[in-house]
C-alpha positions as CSV (number, residue, x, y, z in Angstrom):
1,M,23.1,2.3,-6.3
2,K,24.6,-1.0,-8.5
3,T,22.1,-3.4,-9.9
4,S,22.5,-6.9,-9.9
5,D,23.6,-8.1,-12.4
6,A,20.2,-10.4,-12.2
7,L,18.3,-6.7,-12.6
8,S,20.5,-5.5,-15.4
9,S,19.7,-8.4,-17.6
10,I,16.0,-7.3,-18.2
11,D,15.9,-4.8,-21.3
12,T,13.9,-2.1,-20.4
13,K,15.8,0.7,-22.6
14,N,13.9,1.3,-25.2
15,S,10.7,1.8,-22.1
16,P,9.3,4.0,-20.1
17,A,9.7,4.9,-16.6
18,I,5.8,2.6,-16.5
19,L,5.8,-0.4,-18.6
20,G,3.3,-2.2,-20.6
21,T,0.1,-0.3,-18.8
22,L,-2.5,-2.4,-19.5
23,H,-6.1,-1.0,-20.1
24,S,-8.8,-3.1,-19.6
25,D,-12.3,-4.8,-18.7
26,T,-10.7,-6.2,-15.6
27,G,-8.6,-3.5,-14.5
28,V,-5.1,-2.0,-15.2
29,F,-1.4,-3.9,-15.1
30,S,1.8,-2.1,-14.9
31,I,5.5,-3.5,-15.1
32,I,7.5,-0.6,-13.5
33,D,11.6,0.0,-13.8
34,L,12.7,1.1,-10.6
35,S,15.7,2.6,-12.2
36,V,14.0,4.7,-14.2
37,G,11.7,7.9,-13.4
38,D,10.9,9.5,-10.1
39,N,8.7,6.5,-8.6
40,S,6.3,9.0,-7.4
41,I,4.1,6.6,-6.6
42,L,5.7,4.8,-4.3
43,S,6.6,7.7,-2.5
44,F,4.5,7.9,1.3
45,E,2.9,11.3,-0.1
46,Y,1.5,10.0,-2.9
47,S,-1.9,10.2,-1.7
48,R,-4.4,7.5,-4.0
49,K,-2.6,3.8,-3.2
50,T,-5.8,2.2,-5.2
51,F,-3.2,-0.7,-6.1
52,Y,-1.6,-3.8,-5.1
53,T,2.3,-4.4,-5.8
54,V,4.5,-6.9,-5.9
55,T,8.3,-4.9,-5.7
56,L,11.9,-6.7,-6.2
57,L,14.3,-4.6,-4.1
58,Q,18.4,-4.6,-4.6
59,G,20.2,-2.0,-1.8
60,D,19.1,-0.2,1.3
61,Y,16.1,1.3,1.2
62,Q,13.3,2.8,4.1
63,L,10.3,0.9,3.8
64,E,7.6,3.5,5.6
65,F,3.8,2.3,6.6
66,E,1.0,3.3,9.0
67,D,2.9,4.1,12.0
68,R,6.1,2.2,12.1
69,S,9.9,2.5,9.2
70,I,11.5,-0.4,8.7
71,D,15.2,-0.5,7.1
72,I,16.1,-3.5,5.0
73,S,19.0,-3.6,2.8
74,G,20.3,-6.4,0.4
75,N,17.9,-8.2,-2.1
76,S,14.4,-7.8,-0.9
77,L,10.6,-8.8,-2.0
78,L,7.8,-6.7,-1.0
79,F,4.2,-7.8,-1.5
80,T,2.0,-5.0,-0.9
81,T,-2.2,-3.8,-0.1
82,T,-4.7,-1.0,-1.5
83,K,-5.5,-0.4,2.5
84,V,-2.5,0.3,4.7
85,P,-0.1,3.8,3.5
86,F,2.9,2.8,2.5
87,G,6.5,4.7,0.7
88,I,9.4,3.2,-0.1
89,K,12.9,5.6,0.6
90,S,16.1,4.9,-1.0
91,S,19.4,5.6,0.8
92,D,20.4,7.5,-1.8
93,M,18.0,8.9,-3.8
94,G,18.5,6.2,-6.3
95,Y,16.3,2.9,-6.8
96,A,17.6,-0.6,-7.9
97,G,13.8,-2.8,-8.9
98,I,11.3,-4.0,-10.7
99,S,7.5,-3.2,-9.1
100,C,4.5,-4.7,-11.0
101,V,1.4,-2.4,-9.9
102,F,-2.3,-3.5,-10.7
103,K,-5.5,-3.2,-9.0
104,E,-7.8,-5.6,-7.5
105,E,-10.4,-6.3,-11.0
106,F,-6.5,-7.7,-12.6
107,I,-7.2,-10.9,-10.4
108,T,-10.3,-12.2,-10.2
109,K,-12.2,-15.6,-10.3
110,A,-13.8,-14.7,-14.0
111,N,-10.4,-14.4,-15.5
112,S,-7.9,-16.5,-13.9
113,G,-10.0,-18.8,-11.6
114,Y,-8.6,-16.6,-7.9
115,R,-9.7,-13.8,-6.4
116,L,-7.0,-12.2,-5.2
117,L,-7.7,-11.5,-1.3
118,E,-7.5,-14.9,-1.1
119,F,-4.2,-15.4,-1.0
120,P,-3.0,-15.0,2.2
121,I,0.1,-12.2,1.6
122,Y,-2.3,-9.6,0.1
123,K,-4.9,-10.4,3.3
124,P,-5.8,-6.3,4.5
125,G,-3.9,-5.2,6.7
126,R,-0.9,-7.2,6.1
127,Q,2.4,-6.4,4.5
128,N,4.5,-8.9,3.4
129,I,8.4,-8.5,3.3
130,Y,10.6,-11.3,2.4
131,S,14.7,-10.9,2.3
132,L,16.0,-13.0,-0.4
133,T,19.2,-14.8,-1.5
134,D,20.6,-14.9,-4.3
135,E,20.0,-17.8,-5.9
136,Q,15.5,-16.7,-5.0
137,T,16.6,-13.4,-6.2
138,N,17.5,-15.3,-9.5
139,D,14.2,-17.2,-9.9
140,F,12.2,-13.9,-9.1
141,I,13.9,-11.7,-11.6
142,T,13.6,-14.7,-14.4
143,I,9.3,-14.4,-14.1
144,Y,10.1,-11.0,-14.2
145,N,11.8,-11.3,-17.3
146,K,8.9,-13.1,-18.8
147,I,6.6,-10.4,-17.7
148,F,8.8,-7.6,-19.5
149,D,9.0,-9.7,-22.4
150,E,5.0,-9.8,-23.2
151,T,5.3,-6.2,-22.5
152,H,6.8,-5.7,-26.1
153,A,5.3,-8.8,-28.0
154,D,1.8,-8.3,-30.0
155,S,-0.2,-10.6,-28.9
156,V,-4.0,-11.0,-28.7
157,Y,-2.9,-13.2,-25.2
158,K,-0.9,-10.8,-23.6
159,E,-2.9,-9.9,-21.3
160,N,-3.4,-13.5,-19.7
161,L,-0.3,-13.9,-20.1
162,Q,0.9,-11.0,-17.6
163,R,-1.6,-12.2,-15.3
164,T,-0.4,-15.8,-15.2
165,H,3.6,-14.6,-14.5
166,L,2.1,-12.5,-11.8
167,L,0.7,-15.1,-10.2
168,E,3.8,-16.6,-10.7
169,L,5.5,-14.6,-8.5
170,I,2.5,-14.7,-6.2
171,F,2.7,-18.3,-5.5
172,N,6.2,-18.2,-5.4
173,G,6.2,-15.8,-2.8
174,Q,4.1,-17.5,-0.9
175,K,6.7,-20.1,-0.8
176,L,8.9,-18.0,1.4
177,A,9.9,-19.5,4.3
178,P,8.0,-17.2,7.3
179,A,11.3,-16.8,9.0
180,N,12.4,-15.0,6.3
181,S,9.5,-12.7,6.6
182,F,9.9,-9.5,8.0
183,V,6.1,-10.2,9.2
184,K,5.8,-11.7,12.6
185,T,3.6,-15.3,13.3
186,N,0.2,-13.6,14.4
187,N,-0.5,-13.7,18.5
188,T,-4.3,-11.9,19.7
189,S,-3.1,-8.9,19.9
190,E,-1.8,-9.3,16.7
191,V,-5.2,-10.9,15.6
192,I,-6.7,-7.8,17.3
193,T,-5.4,-5.4,16.0
194,C,-4.8,-6.5,12.6
195,S,-8.9,-6.8,12.3
196,F,-8.9,-3.0,13.7
197,I,-6.7,-1.3,11.1
198,R,-8.6,-3.2,8.3
199,L,-11.7,-2.5,9.6
200,L,-10.0,1.4,9.6
201,E,-8.5,1.5,6.4
202,S,-11.8,0.0,5.0
203,Q,-13.2,3.7,5.2
204,F,-10.1,4.9,3.1
205,P,-9.4,6.9,0.8
206,V,-12.5,9.2,0.8
207,E,-13.7,9.9,-2.5
208,S,-16.0,11.8,-3.4
209,Q,-18.2,14.3,-0.6
210,Q,-21.1,11.9,-0.2
211,D,-18.3,9.1,1.2
212,T,-18.7,9.7,4.8
213,I,-16.8,7.9,7.5
214,K,-19.2,6.0,9.7
215,L,-16.5,4.4,12.1
216,K,-15.0,7.1,14.3
217,T,-14.6,5.8,17.7
218,P,-13.4,3.6,19.8
219,K,-16.6,2.4,20.9
220,D,-17.3,2.1,16.5
221,F,-14.4,0.0,16.4
222,A,-15.1,-2.2,19.5
223,D,-18.8,-3.0,18.3
224,S,-17.9,-4.4,14.5
225,L,-15.4,-5.7,16.2
226,S,-17.7,-7.8,19.0
227,L,-15.5,-6.6,21.6
228,H,-15.5,-4.8,24.8
229,P,-13.8,-1.2,23.7
230,N,-11.2,-1.0,26.8
231,Y,-10.4,-4.6,25.4
232,L,-9.8,-4.1,22.2
233,N,-7.7,-0.7,23.5
234,R,-5.6,-2.9,25.4
235,Q,-4.4,-5.2,22.7
236,V,-3.6,-2.7,20.4
237,K,-1.8,-0.7,22.6
238,L,0.1,-4.3,23.5
239,S,0.5,-4.8,19.9
240,K,1.4,-1.0,18.5
241,G,2.7,1.2,21.8
242,R,-0.4,3.4,20.9
243,T,-3.9,3.9,21.9
244,V,-7.1,2.9,19.5
245,S,-7.7,6.9,19.4
246,N,-4.6,8.2,18.5
247,I,-4.3,5.6,15.6
248,I,-8.0,6.6,14.9
249,A,-7.3,10.6,14.8
250,S,-3.7,9.8,13.3
251,R,-5.5,8.1,10.1
252,L,-8.3,11.3,10.0
253,I,-5.9,13.8,10.1
254,Q,-3.5,11.9,7.0
255,E,-6.7,12.0,5.1
256,A,-8.5,15.4,5.9
257,M,-4.3,16.8,5.3
258,I,-4.6,14.7,2.0
259,L,-8.1,16.0,0.8
260,L,-7.0,19.8,2.0
261,K,-3.8,19.5,-0.5
262,L,-5.1,17.3,-3.8
263,T,-9.1,18.5,-3.6
264,D,-11.2,21.7,-3.9
265,W,-13.9,20.7,-1.6
266,H,-15.1,23.5,1.1
267,I,-13.7,22.2,4.3
268,A,-17.3,22.0,5.4
269,E,-17.2,18.9,2.6
270,I,-14.6,17.8,4.4
271,S,-15.7,17.5,7.6
272,Y,-18.9,16.0,7.0
273,S,-16.8,13.5,5.0
274,L,-15.0,12.9,8.2
275,G,-17.5,12.4,10.6
276,F,-18.0,15.7,11.5
277,E,-20.8,17.0,12.7
278,E,-20.2,20.7,12.2
279,P,-17.4,22.1,10.9
280,S,-16.0,23.9,13.7
281,H,-15.9,20.5,15.6
282,F,-13.5,19.3,12.3
283,N,-11.7,23.0,13.0
284,L,-11.0,22.1,16.6
285,F,-9.5,18.4,16.2
286,F,-7.4,19.7,13.3
287,K,-6.1,22.5,15.5
288,K,-5.4,20.2,18.2
289,H,-3.3,17.5,16.1
290,T,-1.6,19.8,14.1
291,E,-1.4,23.3,16.0
292,G,-2.8,25.1,13.1
293,S,-6.6,25.0,11.2
294,P,-7.6,23.9,7.9
295,T,-7.2,26.8,6.0
296,D,-4.0,27.7,7.1
297,Y,-2.6,24.4,5.9
298,R,-4.5,24.5,2.8
299,K,-3.0,27.9,1.9
300,L,0.5,26.6,2.9
301,H,0.0,22.9,0.7
302,K,-2.3,23.5,-1.7
303,E,-0.5,22.6,-4.8
């Protein structure tokens, strides 16, 4: 994949794959040269995406979300949140681009005057993808260059300056015309579905044995959203083409697979964390959706 002149103008020859990681009281921020390293954190299988991104890509990619894939080409700007699983797959096993990766705590009222989730492009449940012109791409590259410059600077203001430039990326992203976005204007079905997905994803990831999924049935979600279960299911099916029960089950199976593969928790502990009263109920649920037992899956996939 050939990198554009603008992208290649960034001097990263002395930089590792993840550049300028800043550990501080306010969180973590990194800038990544996507042409370096394996970029495993951008794969769909990377199970613990506790970060937000602003990613500039050039070339052909497939973006994977929880229930769909989107093919993009040319210059693209992508904003992702922590709540919706996503992955970026290169069509030719190579990447060209830049990504700012950060946690919600990196932008707060206290350190910037803004709260990250106040920005429309980072509202929970949203994924924003924009197709850029060459001129727009160059404008964003200029901002990324400022961040790279600060990465190598020896200044007590480094973190504040990188935060300022990150906000510049966000503000400029919000100026992009909605017509250029892959995200459609919300209608009633999409608004309700977004609220449902946001509520579902707010329960993940499960990070300790003490975490327990509280909302597990369509009625649980309908009650939380003050909707009738049938109405919720109808609107979600209009938007997603899938039932509420199917989406819930898919997300529970996804989390179960992650926990079986990446943790040493007993299956009974995983069962409890995912809201099952008895391990036998979890075993039946897992077999129904995967045609195999949790124990067999762990034996096959345990790292």
